[in-house]
matplotlib code that plots the C-alpha trace (Angstrom):
import matplotlib.pyplot as plt

x = [-70.1, -67.8, -64.1, -61.4, -61.0, -64.7, -65.5, -68.5, -68.0, -68.5, -71.6, -72.2, -75.2, -76.6, -77.5, -78.7, -76.0, -73.3, -72.1, -71.0, -69.1, -70.1, -67.4, -68.2, -72.0, -73.0, -71.1, -73.6, -73.8, -76.8, -76.8, -80.4, -81.9, -78.8, -79.0, -76.0, -74.1, -76.1, -79.3, -78.1, -77.4, -80.9, -82.4, -80.7, -81.8, -85.4, -85.4, -83.2, -85.2, -85.5, -81.9, -80.6, -83.0, -81.7, -78.0, -78.0, -75.2, -74.3, -70.9, -71.4, -69.5, -69.7, -70.0, -68.3, -68.4, -65.9, -66.8, -70.5, -72.1, -70.7, -67.2, -65.3, -67.0, -65.0, -66.0, -64.8, -64.9, -62.5, -63.8, -62.4, -59.6, -60.4, -63.5, -64.4, -64.1, -67.9, -68.2, -68.4, -66.9, -67.0, -64.1, -64.7, -62.2, -61.4, -59.8, -58.9, -56.8, -55.6, -56.7, -59.3, -61.1, -62.9, -66.1, -68.6, -71.2, -74.1, -75.7, -77.0, -77.9, -74.8, -72.6, -74.6, -74.3, -70.5, -70.3, -72.1, -69.6, -67.0, -68.8, -70.8, -73.9, -74.8, -74.8, -74.4, -74.8, -74.1, -77.0, -75.6, -74.9, -71.8, -73.0, -72.2, -71.1, -71.1, -74.8, -77.1, -80.4, -81.6, -82.5, -82.5, -84.5, -83.0, -85.2, -82.7, -84.1, -81.9, -81.5, -84.7, -86.8, -89.3, -90.5, -93.9, -92.2, -90.5, -93.9, -95.4, -92.4, -92.7, -96.2, -95.1, -92.4, -95.1, -97.3, -94.4, -93.5, -97.2, -97.2, -94.1, -95.5, -92.7, -93.3, -91.6, -90.7, -90.5, -88.6, -87.5, -83.8, -83.2, -82.3, -84.4, -85.3, -86.9, -85.7, -87.7, -86.2, -87.1, -85.9, -84.6, -83.2, -79.4, -78.9, -77.3, -74.1, -73.9, -73.7, -77.0, -78.8, -77.6, -78.8, -82.2, -82.2, -81.4, -84.1, -86.6, -85.4, -85.9, -89.5, -90.2, -88.6, -90.9, -94.0, -92.9, -90.6, -91.0, -90.0, -87.6, -84.1, -81.7, -78.9, -75.9, -73.7, -75.0, -74.0, -76.2, -79.4, -82.2, -82.0, -85.7, -85.8, -85.5, -82.7, -83.5, -80.0, -79.6, -75.9, -76.7, -76.9, -73.3, -70.8, -69.6, -72.2, -74.1, -76.9, -78.2, -80.0, -83.6, -83.5, -80.1, -79.7, -78.2, -75.3, -77.5, -78.0, -81.6, -80.8, -83.1, -83.7, -84.1, -87.6, -89.7, -93.2, -96.4, -97.4, -100.4, -98.1, -96.1, -98.3, -98.1, -94.7, -92.2, -88.5, -87.8, -90.5, -88.6, -85.9, -84.4, -86.9, -89.9, -89.2, -88.9, -92.6, -93.5, -91.6, -93.2, -96.6, -96.2, -93.4, -90.9, -92.7, -90.1, -90.6, -92.0, -89.3, -87.6, -90.9, -91.5, -88.7, -88.8, -87.1, -85.5, -85.7, -88.4, -86.2, -83.2, -85.5, -86.4, -82.6, -82.0, -84.9, -83.6, -80.1, -81.4, -83.2, -79.9, -80.1, -76.6, -75.2, -73.0, -71.0, -70.2, -68.2, -65.0]
y = [-17.6, -14.6, -14.9, -14.8, -11.1, -10.5, -10.1, -12.0, -14.2, -12.6, -13.3, -13.0, -11.1, -11.6, -8.2, -8.7, -10.5, -9.4, -11.0, -8.6, -10.0, -8.3, -8.5, -8.3, -8.2, -8.3, -5.1, -2.8, 0.4, 2.1, 1.8, 3.0, -0.3, -2.3, -2.5, -3.9, -3.5, -6.4, -4.6, -1.6, -3.8, -5.2, -1.8, -0.5, -3.8, -3.1, 0.4, -0.4, 1.2, 4.4, 4.8, 4.0, 6.6, 9.2, 8.4, 7.3, 8.8, 11.4, 11.9, 10.8, 11.6, 8.9, 9.4, 6.3, 5.1, 2.2, 1.5, 2.4, 5.8, 6.2, 6.2, 8.5, 9.7, 9.8, 12.2, 10.4, 12.0, 9.5, 6.0, 3.8, 1.4, -2.2, -1.6, -4.5, -3.6, -3.3, -0.3, 2.8, 6.2, 9.7, 12.1, 15.6, 18.4, 20.4, 23.7, 24.6, 21.5, 21.3, 17.7, 15.4, 12.9, 9.7, 9.6, 6.7, 6.9, 4.5, 2.8, -0.3, -1.4, -3.6, -0.5, 0.8, -2.4, -2.5, 1.0, -0.2, -3.0, -0.2, 1.2, 3.8, 4.9, 8.2, 8.9, 12.5, 12.9, 16.0, 17.7, 17.1, 13.9, 12.5, 13.4, 17.0, 17.4, 21.2, 21.5, 20.6, 18.9, 19.2, 22.2, 21.6, 23.5, 22.9, 24.0, 24.1, 25.0, 27.0, 25.5, 27.1, 26.6, 23.8, 21.3, 22.9, 25.9, 23.6, 22.3, 25.8, 27.0, 23.9, 24.9, 28.4, 26.9, 24.6, 27.6, 29.5, 26.4, 26.0, 29.6, 29.0, 25.8, 23.7, 20.3, 19.9, 16.5, 16.8, 14.5, 14.6, 15.5, 12.7, 15.4, 18.3, 19.8, 19.1, 19.0, 19.7, 18.7, 20.0, 18.5, 21.2, 21.4, 20.8, 24.1, 26.3, 26.2, 26.0, 29.8, 30.4, 27.5, 28.9, 32.5, 31.0, 29.2, 32.4, 34.3, 31.6, 31.7, 35.4, 35.0, 32.5, 34.9, 37.7, 35.6, 34.4, 37.1, 36.2, 32.6, 32.5, 33.9, 34.0, 35.5, 33.4, 33.8, 31.6, 34.1, 36.7, 34.6, 34.7, 31.3, 30.8, 31.1, 28.7, 29.2, 28.4, 27.1, 28.2, 27.4, 23.7, 24.4, 25.6, 23.3, 20.4, 21.1, 18.0, 16.8, 13.3, 11.6, 10.4, 7.1, 7.7, 6.6, 9.3, 8.7, 8.9, 6.4, 5.7, 5.1, 7.8, 7.9, 10.9, 9.8, 11.0, 12.0, 13.3, 16.9, 15.8, 14.2, 17.3, 18.2, 14.8, 13.3, 13.0, 12.6, 10.3, 7.9, 7.4, 4.8, 1.7, -0.2, 1.5, 2.8, -0.7, -1.4, 2.1, 1.6, -1.8, -0.2, 3.1, 2.5, 5.3, 8.6, 10.3, 7.9, 10.6, 13.2, 12.8, 13.5, 16.9, 19.2, 22.9, 25.8, 28.1, 31.2, 32.8, 32.5, 34.0, 37.0, 37.2, 37.2, 40.1, 42.0, 41.6, 42.6, 45.7, 46.6, 46.3, 42.8, 41.6, 38.1, 37.1, 34.8, 31.2, 30.3, 28.2]
z = [-3.3, -2.8, -3.7, -1.0, -1.6, -1.0, -4.7, -6.1, -9.1, -12.5, -14.6, -18.3, -19.7, -23.2, -24.8, -28.3, -30.2, -27.7, -24.4, -21.6, -18.7, -15.4, -12.7, -9.0, -9.7, -6.0, -5.1, -3.4, -5.4, -3.7, 0.1, 0.7, -0.3, -1.0, -4.8, -6.5, -9.7, -11.2, -10.2, -12.1, -15.1, -14.9, -14.6, -17.8, -19.6, -18.6, -20.1, -23.0, -25.8, -23.8, -22.7, -26.3, -27.8, -25.3, -26.1, -29.7, -31.8, -29.1, -27.5, -24.0, -20.8, -18.1, -14.3, -12.9, -9.3, -9.0, -5.4, -5.6, -5.1, -1.6, -3.0, -5.4, -8.6, -11.8, -14.6, -17.7, -21.1, -22.8, -23.4, -20.6, -21.7, -22.5, -24.6, -27.0, -30.7, -31.1, -28.7, -30.9, -30.2, -31.6, -31.7, -30.3, -30.1, -27.0, -28.0, -24.5, -24.1, -27.8, -28.0, -29.5, -27.3, -28.3, -26.2, -26.0, -28.8, -28.0, -31.0, -29.2, -25.7, -25.3, -25.2, -22.3, -20.4, -21.1, -19.6, -16.5, -16.3, -16.2, -13.1, -15.0, -13.1, -14.9, -18.7, -19.7, -23.5, -25.6, -27.2, -30.7, -32.6, -34.3, -37.8, -36.9, -33.2, -33.6, -34.5, -31.6, -32.4, -28.8, -26.8, -23.0, -20.5, -17.1, -14.1, -11.3, -7.9, -5.4, -1.9, -0.5, -3.5, -3.1, -5.7, -5.8, -7.4, -9.9, -10.9, -11.3, -13.4, -15.5, -16.4, -17.3, -19.6, -21.1, -21.8, -23.6, -25.6, -26.7, -27.8, -29.9, -31.4, -29.8, -28.3, -24.9, -23.4, -19.6, -17.2, -13.6, -13.3, -10.8, -8.3, -7.1, -10.5, -13.8, -17.4, -20.6, -23.9, -27.3, -30.6, -32.9, -36.5, -36.4, -38.3, -35.7, -33.6, -29.9, -29.5, -31.3, -29.4, -26.1, -27.1, -27.9, -24.6, -22.8, -24.6, -23.6, -20.0, -19.9, -21.1, -18.4, -15.8, -17.1, -16.5, -13.1, -11.8, -8.1, -8.6, -11.5, -12.1, -15.0, -12.9, -13.8, -10.7, -7.9, -5.2, -6.7, -6.8, -4.3, -2.6, -2.8, -6.6, -9.5, -12.0, -15.6, -16.6, -20.2, -20.1, -20.3, -24.0, -24.2, -25.9, -23.8, -21.1, -20.3, -18.1, -17.2, -20.0, -19.8, -18.0, -16.6, -13.0, -10.7, -8.3, -5.2, -2.4, -3.3, -7.0, -8.4, -12.2, -14.5, -15.6, -18.5, -17.4, -19.1, -18.7, -16.7, -14.2, -13.3, -10.4, -8.8, -9.5, -6.7, -7.8, -4.9, -6.2, -9.5, -8.8, -10.3, -8.1, -9.6, -13.1, -14.8, -14.0, -15.2, -18.4, -19.1, -18.5, -20.4, -22.7, -23.5, -23.0, -25.2, -28.1, -30.3, -29.7, -33.1, -34.9, -33.3, -34.6, -33.8, -35.6, -33.1, -35.4, -33.3, -30.2, -32.0, -32.8, -29.1, -28.4, -30.8, -29.3, -25.8, -26.8, -28.5, -25.3, -23.4, -21.9, -21.1, -21.5, -18.6, -20.9, -20.7, -17.5, -17.9]

ax = plt.figure().add_subplot(projection="3d")
ax.plot(x, y, z, "-o")
ax.set_aspect("equal")
plt.show()
């Protein structure tokens, strides 16, 4: 029964050895099918192993929607107030603001569920871990289509990226972005700073562009891109640039999920089919398709050699936007 103010009674959820109180569990978060805050909790419980693997030990920015995804979105770096003592954090420094911020650092599923209680829908982790937040251990390939670029192009470019990764001896772990694009993650040795990882990502993006020049661009400024092309967004590897984690729900009315896929699914997957209504069954059937990512570590040295080659040939770096 709803309270006099329209709020539904709180429920308690057992997560491992923790109890998380979920306030207003029947608030509708996703209007397309009417899924609620409690539905969101149950989704993250169903993919617990996967979402914890994607977030473990990483500083994590939260996209919160206190009134559901039709309302205001709050980009939150600092851990929300009121966290229980078992929720862990990691301190990261922001030189531009001359301050340190304590961000969520997931080590167990209960922390994810507590963040959902605090109206978090999307989880955006750094590509480094708290052992050394300045040394990324994840290289992220973001296939970002322009407005007139269809998903068939995303598929074709994903195959080109896969081809280049195979030639490098790198294992790529693809997933839908939860929007209109696709992401590919590569685990790397945490031996380089953000600047070098970004240079490596740019060198890779240029190689993909060379192989698919009519469909791919590495032009940074959006106004200068052909609207029918796909941008390989290398700047997602810059410091404090984050994208939605594997298994993160997106703040869309139909509750889409950034969903790990197999390479043989690239030609058939439809982003709109991957939602909190469908991914739990998929996860139960297939398990976490990114489960082996920590065992396939790549050395980015060949990509840094490509970057040196490109720079000697006169390739310019547009720099990292503020």
